[in-house]
C-alpha positions as CSV (number, residue, x, y, z in Angstrom):
1,M,0.0,0.2,0.0
2,R,2.2,2.7,-1.5
3,G,5.5,1.4,0.5
4,V,3.6,1.1,4.0
5,T,3.7,-1.7,5.8
6,V,0.5,-1.9,8.0
7,P,1.3,-4.0,10.9
8,R,-0.1,-6.9,12.4
9,G,-2.7,-6.6,15.1
10,A,-3.7,-2.8,13.5
11,C,-6.9,-1.6,14.3
12,D,-9.4,0.7,12.7
13,C,-10.8,2.8,15.8
14,H,-13.9,4.3,14.1
15,V,-16.6,2.3,11.8
16,H,-19.7,2.5,11.5
17,L,-22.6,-0.3,10.5
18,F,-26.1,0.1,8.7
19,G,-27.8,-2.8,8.0
20,S,-31.7,-3.6,6.6
21,A,-34.3,-1.2,7.8
22,E,-36.4,-4.6,8.4
23,R,-33.9,-5.8,11.0
24,Y,-32.4,-2.9,12.4
25,P,-35.0,-0.1,12.2
26,M,-34.0,3.4,12.6
27,L,-35.3,6.5,14.3
28,A,-38.5,8.8,12.7
29,A,-36.1,11.5,14.1
30,R,-32.9,11.2,13.1
31,R,-30.9,13.9,11.0
32,Y,-30.1,11.7,7.9
33,T,-30.6,8.2,6.3
34,P,-27.5,5.8,5.2
35,G,-27.1,3.2,2.9
36,K,-26.5,-0.2,3.7
37,A,-23.2,-0.8,4.9
38,T,-22.9,-4.6,6.0
39,V,-20.3,-7.0,7.6
40,A,-19.3,-8.4,4.4
41,D,-18.7,-4.8,3.3
42,L,-16.4,-3.8,6.1
43,L,-14.6,-6.7,6.3
44,E,-13.5,-6.3,2.0
45,H,-13.2,-2.7,3.6
46,Q,-10.4,-4.5,6.7
47,N,-8.8,-6.6,3.4
48,R,-8.2,-3.4,1.4
49,L,-6.2,-1.7,4.2
50,G,-5.0,-4.9,5.8
51,I,-6.4,-4.2,9.0
52,D,-7.0,-6.9,11.4
53,R,-9.2,-5.2,14.4
54,V,-11.9,-3.1,13.9
55,V,-14.3,-1.0,16.7
56,L,-17.9,-0.6,15.8
57,I,-19.3,3.3,17.1
58,Q,-23.0,2.9,17.4
59,P,-24.5,5.5,14.6
60,S,-27.0,8.3,15.3
61,V,-30.0,6.5,13.7
62,Y,-30.5,4.1,16.0
63,G,-30.3,5.6,18.7
64,T,-30.3,3.3,21.9
65,D,-31.2,-0.1,19.7
66,N,-27.2,-1.2,19.8
67,R,-28.4,-4.4,17.8
68,C,-26.5,-3.5,14.8
69,I,-23.3,-3.5,16.3
70,T,-23.6,-6.3,18.5
71,D,-25.3,-8.7,16.5
72,A,-21.7,-7.7,14.4
73,L,-19.6,-7.9,17.2
74,R,-21.0,-11.4,18.2
75,G,-20.3,-13.0,14.5
76,L,-16.9,-11.0,14.5
77,G,-15.6,-12.3,17.6
78,N,-11.9,-11.2,19.9
79,V,-11.1,-9.1,15.9
80,A,-14.2,-6.7,17.2
81,R,-15.1,-4.3,20.4
82,G,-17.7,-1.6,19.9
83,V,-19.2,1.6,21.5
84,A,-22.7,2.2,22.2
85,V,-24.8,4.3,23.1
86,V,-27.2,4.1,26.2
87,A,-29.7,5.7,28.3
88,P,-29.9,6.8,31.2
89,T,-33.0,4.4,31.8
90,T,-30.9,1.7,30.6
91,S,-30.5,-1.5,32.7
92,E,-27.7,-3.9,34.5
93,A,-28.8,-6.7,32.7
94,E,-29.2,-4.3,29.5
95,L,-25.5,-3.0,30.6
96,R,-23.9,-5.8,31.3
97,S,-25.4,-7.6,27.9
98,L,-23.4,-5.3,25.7
99,H,-20.3,-5.8,27.7
100,E,-20.6,-9.4,26.7
101,A,-20.8,-8.9,23.4
102,G,-17.7,-6.9,23.1
103,V,-19.0,-3.3,23.9
104,R,-16.1,-1.5,26.4
105,G,-17.3,2.1,25.6
106,V,-20.0,4.1,25.4
107,R,-20.4,7.3,23.1
108,V,-22.2,11.0,23.7
109,N,-22.5,13.4,21.4
110,L,-22.4,17.4,22.2
111,Q,-22.2,17.9,18.4
112,V,-26.1,18.3,18.0
113,D,-27.5,21.6,18.7
114,D,-29.6,21.1,22.4
115,E,-26.2,19.7,23.7
116,Q,-23.3,22.3,22.9
117,R,-24.0,24.5,26.1
118,P,-20.4,23.1,28.2
119,E,-23.4,22.9,31.5
120,R,-25.6,20.2,29.7
121,G,-22.3,18.8,28.5
122,R,-21.0,18.8,31.6
123,A,-23.5,16.9,33.0
124,R,-24.5,14.4,30.5
125,V,-20.4,13.2,30.5
126,E,-20.1,13.3,34.6
127,E,-23.3,11.5,34.6
128,I,-22.4,8.8,31.5
129,A,-19.2,8.2,33.2
130,A,-20.6,7.4,36.6
131,R,-23.4,4.7,34.9
132,V,-20.5,2.8,33.1
133,E,-17.5,3.3,35.3
134,H,-18.1,-0.1,37.0
135,L,-18.1,-2.2,34.2
136,G,-14.5,-0.6,32.9
137,W,-15.8,1.2,30.1
138,H,-14.5,4.6,28.8
139,V,-16.5,7.4,27.8
140,E,-16.1,8.7,24.2
141,V,-17.2,12.4,23.5
142,F,-17.9,14.1,20.0
143,M,-17.5,17.3,20.6
144,S,-15.3,20.8,19.4
145,L,-12.1,22.1,21.1
146,A,-14.5,24.8,22.3
147,M,-16.2,22.1,24.8
148,V,-12.8,20.0,25.2
149,N,-11.7,23.8,26.7
150,S,-14.9,24.0,28.8
151,L,-14.6,20.6,30.3
152,H,-11.2,20.4,30.7
153,D,-11.3,20.2,34.3
154,T,-14.5,17.9,34.6
155,I,-12.1,15.5,32.3
156,Q,-9.1,15.7,35.3
157,Q,-12.1,14.1,37.3
158,L,-13.8,11.9,35.7
159,P,-13.4,8.1,36.6
160,T,-13.2,7.0,33.4
161,T,-10.9,7.9,30.5
162,L,-12.2,10.0,27.7
163,V,-11.6,9.9,24.3
164,V,-11.8,12.6,22.0
165,D,-13.5,11.5,18.6
166,H,-12.8,13.3,14.8
167,F,-9.3,15.5,16.2
168,G,-11.7,17.6,18.5
169,L,-13.0,19.3,15.4
170,A,-9.5,20.7,15.2
171,D,-9.3,23.9,12.6
172,P,-6.4,22.8,10.9
173,S,-6.0,26.7,8.7
174,L,-6.0,28.1,13.0
175,G,-2.8,25.9,13.4
176,V,-1.5,24.8,17.1
177,S,-2.3,28.2,18.8
178,Q,-6.0,27.6,18.0
179,D,-8.3,28.0,20.9
180,G,-8.7,24.9,23.0
181,F,-6.0,22.5,21.0
182,D,-3.7,23.7,24.3
183,S,-6.7,22.1,26.6
184,L,-6.6,19.0,24.2
185,L,-3.0,18.9,24.1
186,S,-2.6,19.3,28.4
187,L,-5.6,16.3,28.6
188,L,-2.9,13.7,26.3
189,V,0.0,14.6,27.9
190,S,-1.3,13.9,31.5
191,G,-3.2,10.6,30.0
192,H,-6.9,11.6,30.8
193,I,-7.9,11.5,27.3
194,Y,-7.5,9.7,24.3
195,L,-7.6,11.2,20.6
196,K,-8.6,10.0,17.3
197,L,-7.0,11.5,14.8
198,S,-10.1,9.8,12.4
199,A,-11.8,11.4,9.6
200,A,-9.9,14.6,8.7
201,Y,-12.2,15.3,5.8
202,L,-14.5,16.3,8.6
203,V,-12.0,19.2,9.2
204,A,-10.2,20.0,5.7
205,D,-11.1,19.5,1.8
206,D,-7.4,18.0,1.7
207,I,-6.6,15.1,4.5
208,E,-2.5,15.7,3.2
209,D,-2.5,19.0,3.4
210,A,0.6,19.8,6.1
211,L,-1.8,22.1,7.9
212,V,-3.6,18.6,8.9
213,G,-0.5,17.1,9.9
214,E,1.0,19.5,11.8
215,L,-1.9,19.5,14.1
216,A,-1.6,15.8,13.8
217,A,1.9,15.5,14.8
218,A,1.7,18.3,17.6
219,T,-1.0,16.0,19.6
220,I,1.3,12.6,18.5
221,A,3.9,14.4,20.0
222,A,2.2,15.5,22.7
223,N,1.5,11.7,23.9
224,P,1.4,8.8,21.6
225,E,0.7,6.4,24.3
226,R,-2.9,8.3,23.9
227,V,-3.8,8.7,20.6
228,L,-5.9,6.1,18.5
229,W,-6.5,6.2,14.4
230,G,-10.1,5.4,12.6
231,S,-11.0,6.0,9.0
232,N,-15.0,6.4,10.2
233,W,-16.4,4.3,7.2
234,P,-18.4,4.5,5.4
235,H,-18.2,7.2,5.7
236,L,-21.4,10.1,5.3
237,P,-21.6,12.7,3.8
238,G,-21.4,16.5,5.2
239,R,-19.5,17.6,8.4
240,P,-21.4,19.1,11.6
241,G,-23.4,21.5,11.6
242,D,-24.7,20.4,8.0
243,K,-28.4,20.6,6.9
244,R,-29.6,16.8,6.8
245,N,-32.1,15.5,4.9
246,P,-33.6,12.4,6.1
247,E,-36.7,11.9,3.2
248,R,-33.9,10.7,1.3
249,V,-31.0,7.8,1.6
250,E,-27.9,9.5,1.3
251,P,-24.8,8.3,-0.6
252,F,-21.7,7.5,1.1
253,R,-18.7,9.8,0.3
254,R,-15.5,8.5,-2.1
255,V,-12.7,8.3,0.5
256,D,-9.2,6.9,0.0
257,D,-8.7,5.0,3.5
258,Q,-5.4,4.3,1.7
259,K,-3.9,8.0,2.1
260,A,-5.9,8.5,5.0
261,I,-3.5,5.6,7.2
262,S,-0.4,6.4,4.7
263,S,-1.0,10.0,6.1
264,L,-0.6,9.1,9.6
265,C,2.5,7.0,9.3
266,R,3.9,10.4,7.6
267,W,2.3,11.6,10.9
268,A,3.6,9.9,13.7
269,S,7.4,9.9,11.7
270,D,8.7,6.5,13.1
271,P,7.3,2.7,12.8
272,R,7.5,2.4,16.4
273,T,5.2,5.4,16.4
274,V,3.2,4.1,13.6
275,H,2.6,0.0,15.6
276,Q,2.0,1.9,19.1
277,I,-0.9,4.2,17.6
278,L,-2.4,1.1,15.1
279,V,-1.9,-1.7,17.7
280,D,-1.2,-1.7,20.8
281,N,-3.2,1.6,22.0
282,P,-6.2,0.3,20.8
283,A,-5.1,-3.4,22.6
284,E,-4.7,-0.7,25.8
285,L,-8.7,1.1,25.4
286,Y,-10.5,-1.6,24.3
287,G,-8.7,-4.8,25.5
288,F,-7.9,-6.7,22.3
C-alpha cells in the first residue's frame, strides 16, 4: 500500500454499520438516512487496508438500539469491539449484555444543537461516566475544541477514561495556537484522554494538507500512548452542522482510506510510533 507496511494487529478504531431497515429500524427523528454498510462490506474495507481489528461505533440513526453492532460483534468475535449509546434508564442487565457482546465504551454526541452548552455537556459526561465506571468502560465524546476547553477540569476528575473523536474538530487553518488546542494537548499529556485522528476530511478538504499534519504531529508528540486512528468508514457526506434531509438516502462519500492511513504513518514519522497508535493503544483501551 504505497510503500506503507501496516503492522499485524492494527486496528481501525472508528467504523459504523448500517443494516437492513427491516431488522434494524432507524429512529423516526433521525438527522440523515444512510445506505447499507454490512459486515461483508466492512471485511472488504479491512482487507483493502490490511487491518486486523476493528471498533464498531453506534451511529446516531439507531439511538440506543445497539442490536446492529452487537449482532456484528458476536459474529466477528475477538477481533472486534464496540462503543454503544445508552440512556440513563438503560438497565444493568442490558449493560452487562452489551459488555458480553464486546462493548467497551459508550458514546456521547455533544455536537447536536441542544447539547453544545457547556453546562449541559458537563452534566451528560459526568452522568454517563458514573453509569459505566463499574464496567471499566471509557466514554467517547464527539465535541469541539471549545467544549474540550470548557470541560477540561471536569475531564480531569472523571472516574473513567475519555476519548475525543475526529481531531476534536480542530481547524487546521488556525494552527496549534487556536483556542482550545492547548487544553487538548494538556489532557493528552496528563493521560486523561485518548484522541482519535479520525475522519480528517471533516476538518479539511485535503487530508494530506501540511496544516492537518501539523495538528496531528503536535498531538502525537504530546503523548503517542494516547492517540488512536480511525477511518470513519463508510464515510457519510457532509460535515458537523450541515443541514441534512432524512427523507432521502444519502450516498456515502468517496474517501481514499489508503491515503488516510499513509498520512498517519507520515505524521507519526517512525514505525515504532505507528505500531503504538495502530496496535498497542487500541489493545490497551479496548482489551484486545
